[in-house]
C-alpha beads as a LAMMPS data file, in Angstrom:
LAMMPS data file: protein, C-alpha beads

250 atoms
249 bonds

1 atom types
1 bond types

-500.0 500.0 xlo xhi
-500.0 500.0 ylo yhi
-500.0 500.0 zlo zhi

Masses

1 110.0

Atoms # bond

1 1 1 -391.536 32.511 -352.386
2 1 1 -388.841 35.064 -351.547
3 1 1 -389.291 38.682 -352.647
4 1 1 -386.224 40.899 -352.654
5 1 1 -386.899 44.632 -352.489
6 1 1 -384.667 47.588 -353.249
7 1 1 -386.212 50.903 -352.255
8 1 1 -388.821 51.254 -349.583
9 1 1 -392.335 51.878 -348.406
10 1 1 -393.240 55.508 -348.012
11 1 1 -396.410 56.488 -346.154
12 1 1 -399.429 54.613 -347.489
13 1 1 -398.044 54.188 -351.032
14 1 1 -396.122 51.013 -351.690
15 1 1 -393.220 51.330 -354.139
16 1 1 -391.431 48.225 -355.463
17 1 1 -388.250 48.693 -357.464
18 1 1 -386.242 45.938 -359.163
19 1 1 -388.276 43.159 -357.621
20 1 1 -387.035 39.620 -358.150
21 1 1 -389.106 36.577 -357.250
22 1 1 -387.478 33.222 -356.794
23 1 1 -388.909 29.812 -357.675
24 1 1 -392.518 29.082 -356.668
25 1 1 -393.298 25.376 -356.412
26 1 1 -396.866 24.108 -356.813
27 1 1 -397.413 20.330 -356.871
28 1 1 -395.548 19.207 -360.003
29 1 1 -394.886 22.574 -361.693
30 1 1 -392.209 25.176 -361.187
31 1 1 -392.983 28.805 -362.011
32 1 1 -390.015 31.151 -362.184
33 1 1 -391.050 34.813 -362.597
34 1 1 -388.321 37.332 -363.357
35 1 1 -389.789 40.771 -362.671
36 1 1 -388.187 44.091 -363.518
37 1 1 -390.036 47.238 -362.504
38 1 1 -388.997 50.806 -363.207
39 1 1 -386.795 49.858 -366.178
40 1 1 -388.427 51.202 -369.316
41 1 1 -387.021 48.533 -371.613
42 1 1 -387.667 45.653 -369.228
43 1 1 -389.888 42.612 -369.557
44 1 1 -391.899 40.390 -367.274
45 1 1 -391.252 36.699 -367.943
46 1 1 -393.291 33.883 -366.406
47 1 1 -391.733 30.523 -367.165
48 1 1 -392.785 26.943 -366.451
49 1 1 -389.467 25.314 -367.306
50 1 1 -386.634 24.146 -365.100
51 1 1 -384.508 27.004 -366.420
52 1 1 -385.058 30.354 -368.074
53 1 1 -386.334 30.189 -371.671
54 1 1 -387.360 26.543 -371.356
55 1 1 -390.831 25.044 -371.273
56 1 1 -393.914 27.212 -371.694
57 1 1 -393.314 30.882 -370.918
58 1 1 -395.030 34.252 -371.285
59 1 1 -393.276 37.568 -371.917
60 1 1 -394.827 40.980 -371.218
61 1 1 -392.888 43.953 -372.542
62 1 1 -392.236 47.242 -370.700
63 1 1 -393.161 50.782 -371.728
64 1 1 -389.958 51.614 -373.597
65 1 1 -389.562 48.276 -375.316
66 1 1 -389.994 47.949 -379.092
67 1 1 -392.944 45.601 -378.453
68 1 1 -394.477 47.830 -375.789
69 1 1 -397.463 46.261 -373.987
70 1 1 -397.323 43.096 -376.121
71 1 1 -397.873 39.617 -374.688
72 1 1 -395.711 36.883 -376.220
73 1 1 -396.399 33.182 -375.639
74 1 1 -393.504 30.815 -376.326
75 1 1 -392.431 27.184 -376.075
76 1 1 -388.815 27.511 -375.000
77 1 1 -387.507 30.180 -377.363
78 1 1 -390.010 29.333 -380.140
79 1 1 -392.597 32.075 -380.541
80 1 1 -396.191 30.799 -380.738
81 1 1 -398.701 33.631 -380.247
82 1 1 -398.278 37.400 -379.947
83 1 1 -401.049 39.632 -378.546
84 1 1 -400.239 43.186 -379.594
85 1 1 -401.268 46.422 -377.887
86 1 1 -403.112 47.321 -381.112
87 1 1 -405.570 44.509 -380.395
88 1 1 -404.205 42.201 -383.080
89 1 1 -403.427 38.575 -382.277
90 1 1 -400.738 36.928 -384.424
91 1 1 -400.364 33.157 -384.702
92 1 1 -396.646 32.750 -385.363
93 1 1 -396.466 28.954 -385.180
94 1 1 -399.408 26.538 -385.327
95 1 1 -403.097 26.853 -386.202
96 1 1 -406.309 28.126 -384.649
97 1 1 -408.340 25.028 -383.779
98 1 1 -411.995 24.775 -382.744
99 1 1 -412.687 21.482 -380.952
100 1 1 -416.457 21.971 -380.558
101 1 1 -418.676 21.516 -383.616
102 1 1 -420.650 24.608 -384.569
103 1 1 -418.088 27.051 -383.209
104 1 1 -415.880 29.272 -385.343
105 1 1 -415.206 32.907 -386.199
106 1 1 -418.119 35.216 -385.429
107 1 1 -418.593 38.153 -387.825
108 1 1 -421.723 39.494 -386.110
109 1 1 -420.050 42.907 -385.670
110 1 1 -420.543 43.387 -389.427
111 1 1 -423.946 41.710 -389.585
112 1 1 -426.407 42.453 -392.354
113 1 1 -429.689 40.851 -393.291
114 1 1 -428.290 37.299 -393.228
115 1 1 -429.310 34.497 -390.892
116 1 1 -425.801 33.631 -389.702
117 1 1 -422.511 35.485 -389.255
118 1 1 -420.581 32.454 -388.018
119 1 1 -417.799 30.972 -390.164
120 1 1 -417.738 27.461 -388.720
121 1 1 -416.318 25.115 -391.351
122 1 1 -413.544 24.685 -393.903
123 1 1 -412.456 21.392 -395.389
124 1 1 -410.517 19.978 -398.332
125 1 1 -410.531 16.360 -399.401
126 1 1 -411.064 13.687 -402.040
127 1 1 -413.989 11.524 -403.129
128 1 1 -414.717 8.768 -405.667
129 1 1 -417.465 9.314 -408.274
130 1 1 -419.552 6.253 -409.154
131 1 1 -421.707 5.653 -412.254
132 1 1 -424.843 4.647 -410.344
133 1 1 -427.845 4.674 -412.740
134 1 1 -428.468 4.771 -416.472
135 1 1 -427.138 1.296 -417.229
136 1 1 -428.447 -2.257 -417.338
137 1 1 -425.190 -3.669 -416.015
138 1 1 -421.711 -2.610 -415.038
139 1 1 -419.459 -0.866 -414.953
140 1 1 -416.864 -3.600 -414.633
141 1 1 -414.263 -1.075 -413.523
142 1 1 -412.792 2.375 -414.077
143 1 1 -409.750 3.534 -415.998
144 1 1 -409.980 6.789 -414.039
145 1 1 -412.103 7.415 -410.931
146 1 1 -411.152 10.342 -408.750
147 1 1 -412.504 13.558 -407.290
148 1 1 -411.578 16.442 -405.020
149 1 1 -413.564 19.053 -403.097
150 1 1 -413.358 22.228 -401.035
151 1 1 -416.050 23.132 -398.479
152 1 1 -416.233 26.727 -397.212
153 1 1 -419.037 27.135 -394.692
154 1 1 -421.889 25.190 -396.301
155 1 1 -420.801 25.848 -399.906
156 1 1 -419.168 22.872 -401.639
157 1 1 -417.086 22.972 -404.819
158 1 1 -416.312 19.482 -406.165
159 1 1 -414.437 18.196 -409.186
160 1 1 -414.449 14.745 -410.751
161 1 1 -412.681 12.779 -413.452
162 1 1 -414.264 9.452 -414.385
163 1 1 -413.747 6.917 -417.153
164 1 1 -415.960 3.828 -416.706
165 1 1 -415.523 0.463 -418.456
166 1 1 -418.018 -2.228 -419.439
167 1 1 -421.258 -0.386 -418.595
168 1 1 -424.335 -1.252 -420.720
169 1 1 -426.735 1.682 -421.050
170 1 1 -430.424 1.556 -420.152
171 1 1 -433.508 3.744 -420.647
172 1 1 -432.965 5.389 -417.256
173 1 1 -431.634 8.734 -416.064
174 1 1 -427.831 8.852 -415.847
175 1 1 -426.583 9.755 -412.387
176 1 1 -423.206 9.808 -410.695
177 1 1 -423.099 9.228 -406.928
178 1 1 -420.584 9.720 -404.141
179 1 1 -420.573 13.479 -403.575
180 1 1 -418.779 14.187 -400.283
181 1 1 -421.731 15.972 -398.608
182 1 1 -425.510 15.643 -398.835
183 1 1 -427.072 18.638 -400.559
184 1 1 -429.439 20.981 -398.744
185 1 1 -433.164 20.184 -398.566
186 1 1 -433.898 23.802 -399.524
187 1 1 -435.315 23.839 -403.058
188 1 1 -433.574 27.199 -403.669
189 1 1 -430.197 25.622 -402.946
190 1 1 -430.122 23.051 -405.756
191 1 1 -426.640 22.722 -407.192
192 1 1 -425.308 22.653 -410.715
193 1 1 -422.112 22.511 -412.661
194 1 1 -420.358 22.320 -415.986
195 1 1 -418.180 20.022 -418.067
196 1 1 -414.478 20.816 -418.131
197 1 1 -413.928 17.950 -420.572
198 1 1 -416.254 15.344 -422.049
199 1 1 -415.873 12.445 -424.407
200 1 1 -419.234 11.050 -423.267
201 1 1 -421.713 13.725 -424.384
202 1 1 -421.567 15.317 -427.833
203 1 1 -421.222 19.105 -428.086
204 1 1 -424.748 19.377 -429.486
205 1 1 -426.436 17.531 -426.659
206 1 1 -427.408 20.597 -424.559
207 1 1 -426.794 18.620 -421.398
208 1 1 -427.268 20.336 -418.026
209 1 1 -425.843 19.163 -414.712
210 1 1 -428.179 19.107 -411.706
211 1 1 -427.796 18.173 -408.027
212 1 1 -431.201 17.417 -406.441
213 1 1 -432.146 18.410 -402.897
214 1 1 -431.100 16.105 -400.031
215 1 1 -428.904 13.970 -402.276
216 1 1 -425.306 12.997 -403.028
217 1 1 -425.867 12.418 -406.743
218 1 1 -425.253 14.344 -409.952
219 1 1 -428.055 14.017 -412.535
220 1 1 -428.083 14.968 -416.220
221 1 1 -430.954 16.711 -418.055
222 1 1 -431.549 18.258 -421.470
223 1 1 -432.163 21.976 -421.799
224 1 1 -435.847 21.137 -422.433
225 1 1 -436.065 19.328 -419.075
226 1 1 -435.909 15.791 -420.445
227 1 1 -433.672 13.257 -418.757
228 1 1 -430.414 12.150 -420.335
229 1 1 -430.710 8.359 -420.658
230 1 1 -428.023 5.736 -420.796
231 1 1 -429.216 4.546 -424.231
232 1 1 -429.400 7.991 -425.889
233 1 1 -427.650 7.987 -429.241
234 1 1 -425.348 10.896 -428.374
235 1 1 -424.203 9.396 -425.075
236 1 1 -421.395 6.945 -424.336
237 1 1 -421.299 6.298 -420.608
238 1 1 -417.978 4.433 -420.905
239 1 1 -415.934 7.422 -422.035
240 1 1 -413.938 9.987 -420.067
241 1 1 -415.777 12.880 -418.444
242 1 1 -414.530 15.756 -416.224
243 1 1 -416.999 17.886 -414.280
244 1 1 -417.022 20.691 -411.697
245 1 1 -420.103 21.195 -409.488
246 1 1 -421.079 23.740 -406.839
247 1 1 -423.849 23.163 -404.293
248 1 1 -425.058 23.996 -400.784
249 1 1 -424.573 21.243 -398.203
250 1 1 -427.225 20.314 -395.664

Bonds

1 1 1 2
2 1 2 3
3 1 3 4
4 1 4 5
5 1 5 6
6 1 6 7
7 1 7 8
8 1 8 9
9 1 9 10
10 1 10 11
11 1 11 12
12 1 12 13
13 1 13 14
14 1 14 15
15 1 15 16
16 1 16 17
17 1 17 18
18 1 18 19
19 1 19 20
20 1 20 21
21 1 21 22
22 1 22 23
23 1 23 24
24 1 24 25
25 1 25 26
26 1 26 27
27 1 27 28
28 1 28 29
29 1 29 30
30 1 30 31
31 1 31 32
32 1 32 33
33 1 33 34
34 1 34 35
35 1 35 36
36 1 36 37
37 1 37 38
38 1 38 39
39 1 39 40
40 1 40 41
41 1 41 42
42 1 42 43
43 1 43 44
44 1 44 45
45 1 45 46
46 1 46 47
47 1 47 48
48 1 48 49
49 1 49 50
50 1 50 51
51 1 51 52
52 1 52 53
53 1 53 54
54 1 54 55
55 1 55 56
56 1 56 57
57 1 57 58
58 1 58 59
59 1 59 60
60 1 60 61
61 1 61 62
62 1 62 63
63 1 63 64
64 1 64 65
65 1 65 66
66 1 66 67
67 1 67 68
68 1 68 69
69 1 69 70
70 1 70 71
71 1 71 72
72 1 72 73
73 1 73 74
74 1 74 75
75 1 75 76
76 1 76 77
77 1 77 78
78 1 78 79
79 1 79 80
80 1 80 81
81 1 81 82
82 1 82 83
83 1 83 84
84 1 84 85
85 1 85 86
86 1 86 87
87 1 87 88
88 1 88 89
89 1 89 90
90 1 90 91
91 1 91 92
92 1 92 93
93 1 93 94
94 1 94 95
95 1 95 96
96 1 96 97
97 1 97 98
98 1 98 99
99 1 99 100
100 1 100 101
101 1 101 102
102 1 102 103
103 1 103 104
104 1 104 105
105 1 105 106
106 1 106 107
107 1 107 108
108 1 108 109
109 1 109 110
110 1 110 111
111 1 111 112
112 1 112 113
113 1 113 114
114 1 114 115
115 1 115 116
116 1 116 117
117 1 117 118
118 1 118 119
119 1 119 120
120 1 120 121
121 1 121 122
122 1 122 123
123 1 123 124
124 1 124 125
125 1 125 126
126 1 126 127
127 1 127 128
128 1 128 129
129 1 129 130
130 1 130 131
131 1 131 132
132 1 132 133
133 1 133 134
134 1 134 135
135 1 135 136
136 1 136 137
137 1 137 138
138 1 138 139
139 1 139 140
140 1 140 141
141 1 141 142
142 1 142 143
143 1 143 144
144 1 144 145
145 1 145 146
146 1 146 147
147 1 147 148
148 1 148 149
149 1 149 150
150 1 150 151
151 1 151 152
152 1 152 153
153 1 153 154
154 1 154 155
155 1 155 156
156 1 156 157
157 1 157 158
158 1 158 159
159 1 159 160
160 1 160 161
161 1 161 162
162 1 162 163
163 1 163 164
164 1 164 165
165 1 165 166
166 1 166 167
167 1 167 168
168 1 168 169
169 1 169 170
170 1 170 171
171 1 171 172
172 1 172 173
173 1 173 174
174 1 174 175
175 1 175 176
176 1 176 177
177 1 177 178
178 1 178 179
179 1 179 180
180 1 180 181
181 1 181 182
182 1 182 183
183 1 183 184
184 1 184 185
185 1 185 186
186 1 186 187
187 1 187 188
188 1 188 189
189 1 189 190
190 1 190 191
191 1 191 192
192 1 192 193
193 1 193 194
194 1 194 195
195 1 195 196
196 1 196 197
197 1 197 198
198 1 198 199
199 1 199 200
200 1 200 201
201 1 201 202
202 1 202 203
203 1 203 204
204 1 204 205
205 1 205 206
206 1 206 207
207 1 207 208
208 1 208 209
209 1 209 210
210 1 210 211
211 1 211 212
212 1 212 213
213 1 213 214
214 1 214 215
215 1 215 216
216 1 216 217
217 1 217 218
218 1 218 219
219 1 219 220
220 1 220 221
221 1 221 222
222 1 222 223
223 1 223 224
224 1 224 225
225 1 225 226
226 1 226 227
227 1 227 228
228 1 228 229
229 1 229 230
230 1 230 231
231 1 231 232
232 1 232 233
233 1 233 234
234 1 234 235
235 1 235 236
236 1 236 237
237 1 237 238
238 1 238 239
239 1 239 240
240 1 240 241
241 1 241 242
242 1 242 243
243 1 243 244
244 1 244 245
245 1 245 246
246 1 246 247
247 1 247 248
248 1 248 249
249 1 249 250
């Protein structure tokens, strides 16, 4: 590396003015720092490309610059991340990714009486509801069979739209299976939901939606606690139903 100096060394105090450093070669990488000192609007650029403003590079801004004391990380001239002197970090292009399960954003600085301050999961996706019990046979197929979900931490919100064909009801509890996550084993975390549309249960049925502990099924009960059966007179398990549920995942 060659360092060019303008100015001098006085006594025991070293003063570097307008220092330029040429290419530094290390194995397979080339680092080209361009250093300006003593210029209030200057920047320090460390680049890993064959030429300036190519490849990965870092910019540090001088005292008089509009972005004073900021760090800017770029790919070529594309801005990626800016670390500001205020302490804020801005993601300009791309996402924040955690590659180790169980890691995330820690809110322990604002902790209360909770057991965890770590936000470690977010997910969106689809799932397929299945008419699993409450019938002697069938279904032979589905006119509509789709679902979607959003998981924030361990809280799951799921929606379904299902229209079964050819199912023959039985004297057994009606359940739908296929929820995207197993529910928590905690008895206080049982899930529930509501109908957004139903052509299967009459409006006077007083049907409640329940998600048992440690399960991926939706079960149906009367307001008096009795099970909703596949042969009940006010139930047609082959008609269209739309449901939203909320539950705590294991």
